[in-house]
C-alpha positions as a Markdown table, in Angstrom:
| # | Residue | x | y | z |
|---|---|---|---|---|
| 1 | Met | -25.9 | -95.6 | 82.7 |
| 2 | Gly | -25.8 | -92.4 | 80.8 |
| 3 | Ile | -26.8 | -90.4 | 83.8 |
| 4 | Arg | -24.0 | -91.9 | 85.9 |
| 5 | Thr | -21.5 | -91.2 | 83.2 |
| 6 | Ala | -22.5 | -87.6 | 82.9 |
| 7 | Val | -22.3 | -87.1 | 86.7 |
| 8 | Ala | -18.9 | -88.8 | 86.8 |
| 9 | Asp | -17.6 | -86.6 | 84.0 |
| 10 | Arg | -18.8 | -83.4 | 85.6 |
| 11 | Pro | -16.0 | -81.4 | 87.2 |
| 12 | Thr | -16.4 | -81.1 | 91.0 |
| 13 | Ala | -15.0 | -78.6 | 93.5 |
| 14 | Phe | -12.6 | -81.3 | 94.7 |
| 15 | Asp | -11.3 | -81.8 | 91.2 |
| 16 | Ala | -10.8 | -78.1 | 90.7 |
| 17 | Ser | -8.9 | -77.7 | 93.9 |
| 18 | Thr | -6.6 | -80.6 | 93.3 |
| 19 | Pro | -3.9 | -78.7 | 91.5 |
| 20 | Ala | -3.9 | -75.9 | 94.1 |
| 21 | Arg | -3.7 | -78.5 | 96.9 |
| 22 | Arg | -0.9 | -80.3 | 95.1 |
| 23 | Gly | 0.9 | -77.0 | 94.7 |
| 24 | Arg | 0.7 | -76.3 | 98.4 |
| 25 | Ser | 1.9 | -79.8 | 99.2 |
| 26 | Glu | 4.9 | -79.4 | 96.9 |
| 27 | Ala | 5.6 | -76.0 | 98.5 |
| 28 | Arg | 5.6 | -77.5 | 102.0 |
| 29 | Arg | 7.8 | -80.4 | 100.9 |
| 30 | Ala | 10.2 | -78.0 | 99.2 |
| 31 | Phe | 10.4 | -75.9 | 102.4 |
| 32 | Glu | 11.3 | -79.1 | 104.4 |
| 33 | Glu | 14.0 | -80.0 | 101.8 |
| 34 | Ser | 15.5 | -76.5 | 101.6 |
| 35 | Ala | 15.3 | -75.5 | 105.3 |
| 36 | Ala | 18.7 | -76.7 | 106.3 |
| 37 | Val | 20.5 | -74.9 | 103.4 |
| 38 | Gly | 18.2 | -71.9 | 103.8 |
| 39 | Leu | 19.2 | -71.5 | 107.4 |
| 40 | Gly | 22.8 | -71.4 | 106.2 |
| 41 | Phe | 21.8 | -68.8 | 103.6 |
| 42 | Ile | 20.6 | -66.4 | 106.2 |
| 43 | Pro | 24.0 | -65.8 | 108.0 |
| 44 | Leu | 25.7 | -65.9 | 104.7 |
| 45 | Gly | 23.4 | -63.2 | 103.3 |
| 46 | Val | 23.8 | -61.2 | 106.5 |
| 47 | Ala | 27.6 | -61.4 | 106.0 |
| 48 | Phe | 27.2 | -60.2 | 102.4 |
| 49 | Gly | 24.8 | -57.3 | 103.4 |
| 50 | Ala | 27.2 | -56.2 | 106.2 |
| 51 | Leu | 30.1 | -56.2 | 103.8 |
| 52 | Val | 28.1 | -54.0 | 101.4 |
| 53 | Thr | 27.5 | -51.3 | 104.0 |
| 54 | Gln | 31.0 | -51.5 | 105.4 |
| 55 | Ser | 32.3 | -51.0 | 101.9 |
| 56 | Gly | 30.5 | -47.6 | 101.7 |
| 57 | Leu | 27.6 | -48.7 | 99.5 |
| 58 | Asp | 24.0 | -48.0 | 100.3 |
| 59 | Trp | 21.9 | -50.7 | 101.9 |
| 60 | Trp | 19.6 | -51.1 | 98.9 |
| 61 | Trp | 22.5 | -52.2 | 96.8 |
| 62 | Ala | 22.6 | -55.5 | 98.7 |
| 63 | Ala | 18.8 | -56.1 | 98.2 |
| 64 | Leu | 19.0 | -55.2 | 94.5 |
| 65 | Ser | 22.1 | -57.3 | 93.9 |
| 66 | Ser | 20.8 | -60.4 | 95.7 |
| 67 | Ala | 17.5 | -60.2 | 93.9 |
| 68 | Leu | 18.7 | -59.5 | 90.3 |
| 69 | Ile | 22.2 | -61.0 | 90.2 |
| 70 | Tyr | 21.8 | -63.8 | 92.7 |
| 71 | Gly | 25.3 | -65.2 | 92.4 |
| 72 | Gly | 26.8 | -65.4 | 95.9 |
| 73 | Ser | 30.4 | -65.8 | 95.0 |
| 74 | Phe | 30.3 | -63.2 | 92.2 |
| 75 | Glu | 28.4 | -60.8 | 94.5 |
| 76 | Phe | 31.2 | -61.0 | 97.1 |
| 77 | Leu | 33.7 | -60.2 | 94.4 |
| 78 | Leu | 31.6 | -57.5 | 92.9 |
| 79 | Ile | 31.8 | -55.5 | 96.1 |
| 80 | Gly | 35.5 | -55.0 | 95.6 |
| 81 | Leu | 35.1 | -54.3 | 91.9 |
| 82 | Val | 32.5 | -51.6 | 92.5 |
| 83 | Gly | 34.5 | -50.1 | 95.3 |
| 84 | Ala | 37.6 | -49.9 | 93.0 |
| 85 | Ala | 35.5 | -48.5 | 90.1 |
| 86 | Ala | 36.6 | -51.4 | 87.9 |
| 87 | Pro | 36.0 | -51.1 | 84.1 |
| 88 | Leu | 32.8 | -52.8 | 82.8 |
| 89 | Ala | 34.9 | -55.2 | 80.7 |
| 90 | Thr | 36.7 | -56.4 | 83.9 |
| 91 | Val | 33.4 | -56.9 | 85.6 |
| 92 | Ala | 32.0 | -58.9 | 82.6 |
| 93 | Val | 35.1 | -61.1 | 82.4 |
| 94 | Thr | 35.1 | -61.8 | 86.1 |
| 95 | Ala | 31.4 | -62.7 | 86.0 |
| 96 | Phe | 32.0 | -65.1 | 83.2 |
| 97 | Leu | 35.0 | -66.9 | 84.9 |
| 98 | Val | 33.2 | -67.2 | 88.2 |
| 99 | Asn | 29.8 | -68.3 | 86.9 |
| 100 | Val | 30.9 | -70.5 | 83.9 |
| 101 | Arg | 30.6 | -73.5 | 86.2 |
| 102 | His | 26.8 | -73.2 | 85.8 |
| 103 | Val | 27.2 | -74.4 | 82.2 |
| 104 | Phe | 28.3 | -77.8 | 83.6 |
| 105 | Tyr | 25.5 | -77.9 | 86.1 |
| 106 | Ala | 23.0 | -77.6 | 83.3 |
| 107 | Leu | 24.2 | -81.0 | 81.9 |
| 108 | Ser | 22.4 | -82.9 | 84.7 |
| 109 | Phe | 20.0 | -80.3 | 86.2 |
| 110 | Pro | 16.4 | -81.6 | 85.9 |
| 111 | Leu | 15.1 | -78.6 | 83.9 |
| 112 | His | 13.0 | -80.9 | 81.7 |
| 113 | Arg | 10.7 | -81.5 | 84.7 |
| 114 | Val | 9.8 | -77.8 | 85.0 |
| 115 | Arg | 6.8 | -76.7 | 82.9 |
| 116 | Gly | 6.2 | -73.5 | 81.1 |
| 117 | Arg | 8.6 | -71.0 | 79.5 |
| 118 | Leu | 8.4 | -68.7 | 82.5 |
| 119 | Gly | 9.1 | -71.5 | 84.9 |
| 120 | Lys | 12.1 | -72.8 | 82.8 |
| 121 | Ala | 13.4 | -69.2 | 82.5 |
| 122 | Tyr | 13.3 | -68.6 | 86.3 |
| 123 | Ser | 14.7 | -72.1 | 87.0 |
| 124 | Thr | 17.7 | -71.4 | 84.7 |
| 125 | Phe | 18.2 | -68.0 | 86.4 |
| 126 | Ala | 18.0 | -69.5 | 89.9 |
| 127 | Leu | 20.4 | -72.4 | 89.2 |
| 128 | Thr | 22.8 | -71.9 | 92.1 |
| 129 | Asp | 25.3 | -74.2 | 93.6 |
| 130 | Glu | 23.0 | -75.0 | 96.5 |
| 131 | Ala | 20.0 | -75.6 | 94.3 |
| 132 | Tyr | 22.0 | -78.0 | 92.2 |
| 133 | Ala | 23.3 | -79.8 | 95.3 |
| 134 | Leu | 19.8 | -80.3 | 96.6 |
| 135 | Thr | 18.3 | -81.5 | 93.3 |
| 136 | Gly | 21.3 | -83.7 | 92.5 |
| 137 | Thr | 20.7 | -86.1 | 95.4 |
| 138 | Ala | 19.3 | -89.6 | 94.9 |
| 139 | Gly | 16.0 | -88.8 | 96.6 |
| 140 | Ala | 15.5 | -85.7 | 94.4 |
| 141 | Arg | 15.3 | -87.8 | 91.2 |
| 142 | Ala | 11.6 | -88.3 | 91.8 |
| 143 | Trp | 10.8 | -84.7 | 92.5 |
| 144 | Pro | 8.2 | -83.1 | 90.2 |
| 145 | Gly | 9.0 | -79.8 | 88.5 |
| 146 | Gln | 6.9 | -77.8 | 91.0 |
| 147 | Arg | 9.0 | -78.9 | 93.9 |
| 148 | Val | 12.2 | -78.0 | 92.0 |
| 149 | Leu | 10.9 | -74.5 | 91.4 |
| 150 | Trp | 9.7 | -74.1 | 94.9 |
| 151 | Val | 13.1 | -75.1 | 96.3 |
| 152 | Gln | 14.9 | -72.6 | 94.0 |
| 153 | Leu | 12.4 | -69.8 | 94.9 |
| 154 | Leu | 12.7 | -70.4 | 98.7 |
| 155 | Leu | 16.5 | -70.4 | 98.4 |
| 156 | His | 16.3 | -67.1 | 96.5 |
| 157 | Leu | 14.1 | -65.6 | 99.2 |
| 158 | Tyr | 16.4 | -66.8 | 102.0 |
| 159 | Trp | 19.3 | -65.1 | 100.2 |
| 160 | Val | 17.5 | -61.8 | 99.5 |
| 161 | Gly | 16.1 | -61.6 | 103.1 |
| 162 | Gly | 19.5 | -62.3 | 104.7 |
| 163 | Ala | 21.3 | -59.8 | 102.5 |
| 164 | Thr | 18.8 | -57.1 | 103.1 |
| 165 | Ala | 18.8 | -57.7 | 106.9 |
| 166 | Gly | 22.6 | -57.7 | 106.9 |
| 167 | Ala | 22.7 | -54.4 | 105.0 |
| 168 | Leu | 20.2 | -52.8 | 107.4 |
| 169 | Leu | 21.9 | -54.1 | 110.5 |
| 170 | Gly | 25.4 | -53.7 | 109.1 |
| 171 | Ala | 26.0 | -50.6 | 111.2 |
| 172 | Leu | 25.6 | -52.7 | 114.3 |
| 173 | Ile | 28.5 | -54.9 | 113.4 |
| 174 | Pro | 31.9 | -53.6 | 114.5 |
| 175 | Asp | 34.3 | -52.7 | 111.7 |
| 176 | Gly | 37.0 | -54.8 | 113.2 |
| 177 | Val | 35.1 | -58.1 | 112.6 |
| 178 | Val | 37.0 | -60.1 | 110.0 |
| 179 | Gly | 36.2 | -63.4 | 108.2 |
| 180 | Leu | 32.7 | -62.6 | 107.1 |
| 181 | Glu | 33.7 | -63.4 | 103.5 |
| 182 | Phe | 34.7 | -66.9 | 104.6 |
| 183 | Ala | 31.1 | -67.8 | 105.2 |
| 184 | Leu | 30.6 | -68.6 | 101.5 |
| 185 | Thr | 33.6 | -71.0 | 101.5 |
| 186 | Ala | 32.3 | -72.7 | 104.7 |
| 187 | Leu | 28.9 | -73.3 | 103.1 |
| 188 | Phe | 30.4 | -74.9 | 100.0 |
| 189 | Thr | 32.6 | -77.1 | 102.2 |
| 190 | Val | 29.5 | -78.4 | 104.1 |
| 191 | Leu | 27.7 | -79.1 | 100.8 |
| 192 | Ala | 30.7 | -81.0 | 99.5 |
| 193 | Leu | 31.0 | -83.1 | 102.6 |
| 194 | Asp | 27.3 | -83.9 | 102.5 |
| 195 | Ala | 27.6 | -85.0 | 98.8 |
| 196 | Val | 30.6 | -87.3 | 99.7 |
| 197 | Arg | 28.7 | -88.8 | 102.6 |
| 198 | Glu | 25.7 | -89.6 | 100.5 |
| 199 | Arg | 27.8 | -91.2 | 97.7 |
| 200 | Arg | 30.4 | -93.1 | 99.8 |
| 201 | His | 30.4 | -95.9 | 97.2 |
| 202 | Asp | 31.5 | -93.4 | 94.5 |
| 203 | Leu | 34.9 | -92.3 | 95.9 |
| 204 | Pro | 36.6 | -92.0 | 92.5 |
| 205 | Thr | 34.4 | -88.9 | 91.7 |
| 206 | Pro | 35.5 | -86.6 | 94.5 |
| 207 | Leu | 39.1 | -87.9 | 93.9 |
| 208 | Leu | 38.8 | -86.8 | 90.3 |
| 209 | Ala | 37.5 | -83.5 | 91.3 |
| 210 | Leu | 40.3 | -82.9 | 93.8 |
| 211 | Leu | 43.0 | -83.9 | 91.2 |
| 212 | Ser | 41.3 | -81.6 | 88.6 |
| 213 | Ala | 41.4 | -78.7 | 91.1 |
| 214 | Leu | 45.0 | -79.3 | 92.0 |
| 215 | Leu | 46.1 | -79.6 | 88.4 |
| 216 | Ala | 44.2 | -76.4 | 87.5 |
| 217 | Trp | 45.8 | -74.6 | 90.4 |
| 218 | Val | 49.3 | -75.6 | 89.1 |
| 219 | Val | 48.6 | -75.0 | 85.4 |
| 220 | Ala | 46.4 | -72.0 | 85.4 |
| 221 | Pro | 45.8 | -70.4 | 88.8 |
| 222 | Asp | 44.3 | -67.3 | 87.3 |
| 223 | Arg | 41.5 | -69.4 | 85.6 |
| 224 | Leu | 41.2 | -72.0 | 88.3 |
| 225 | Leu | 37.4 | -72.6 | 88.1 |
| 226 | Leu | 37.2 | -72.7 | 84.4 |
| 227 | Val | 40.2 | -75.1 | 83.9 |
| 228 | Ala | 39.2 | -77.3 | 86.9 |
| 229 | Phe | 35.7 | -77.8 | 85.6 |
| 230 | Ala | 36.9 | -78.5 | 82.1 |
| 231 | Leu | 39.4 | -81.1 | 83.4 |
| 232 | Phe | 36.8 | -82.7 | 85.7 |
| 233 | Thr | 34.2 | -82.9 | 82.8 |
| 234 | Ala | 36.8 | -84.5 | 80.5 |
| 235 | Ala | 37.8 | -87.0 | 83.3 |
| 236 | Leu | 34.1 | -87.9 | 83.8 |
| 237 | Leu | 33.5 | -88.4 | 80.1 |
| 238 | Ala | 36.6 | -90.5 | 79.8 |
| 239 | Arg | 35.5 | -92.7 | 82.7 |
| 240 | His | 32.0 | -93.0 | 81.2 |
| 241 | Val | 33.4 | -94.2 | 77.9 |
| 242 | Ala | 35.7 | -96.7 | 79.6 |
| 243 | Thr | 32.9 | -98.0 | 81.7 |
| 244 | Arg | 30.7 | -98.5 | 78.7 |
| 245 | Arg | 33.4 | -100.3 | 76.8 |
| 246 | Glu | 34.0 | -102.7 | 79.8 |
| 247 | Ala | 30.3 | -103.3 | 80.0 |
| 248 | Gly | 30.1 | -104.1 | 76.3 |
| 249 | Arg | 33.0 | -106.6 | 76.5 |
| 250 | Ala | 31.3 | -108.3 | 79.5 |
């Protein structure tokens, strides 16, 4: 009995390889989950890289920006700011107003599943609109932290690769081509439509978002994103409180 127990407790090669095999499995599943959005990232990154070179900046600026800043909407705006030699304070305020929406994402992003300080730090850095959209689906609620990290890393690589390729091949795109900057809006529109289709039973939520955006556009068009997200969050909290009260009465 003691011999069997000792043999059973002894680590084997299979046991040692289990974490590595699990990591490869999660990477493969993350690739499958992120492939559709990643394929959209490539032309979007190419559009960004092409705009960088057509704006008179060196090609490496696109690669460095996509790797270290990794904020698509702000990076598109940053091209104009850099070209106009905008003051640093203007750049900082613009970055805050454009990216403040990520604060609201953090309220429901599954960061608690990610292990390790380094993993959490990168996951926080790589929290983009697309990563939030993918991890916010009903099927993603059971994803382990490894798959969440792999999805974010793959999306990051798609973006860097597309931007670098676009910057290197930007000279091949005619200067008369217009509408490249609309690629970002098109991607957000597709993500929004997918979210609505997945949650057809929850129509009040997109309606609240639409009303919040319209009200923010009327009240404060210069701070549209910040005001719209604040109104939307307040509306969701109010609905949550009202729903809990109704459930308590029932």
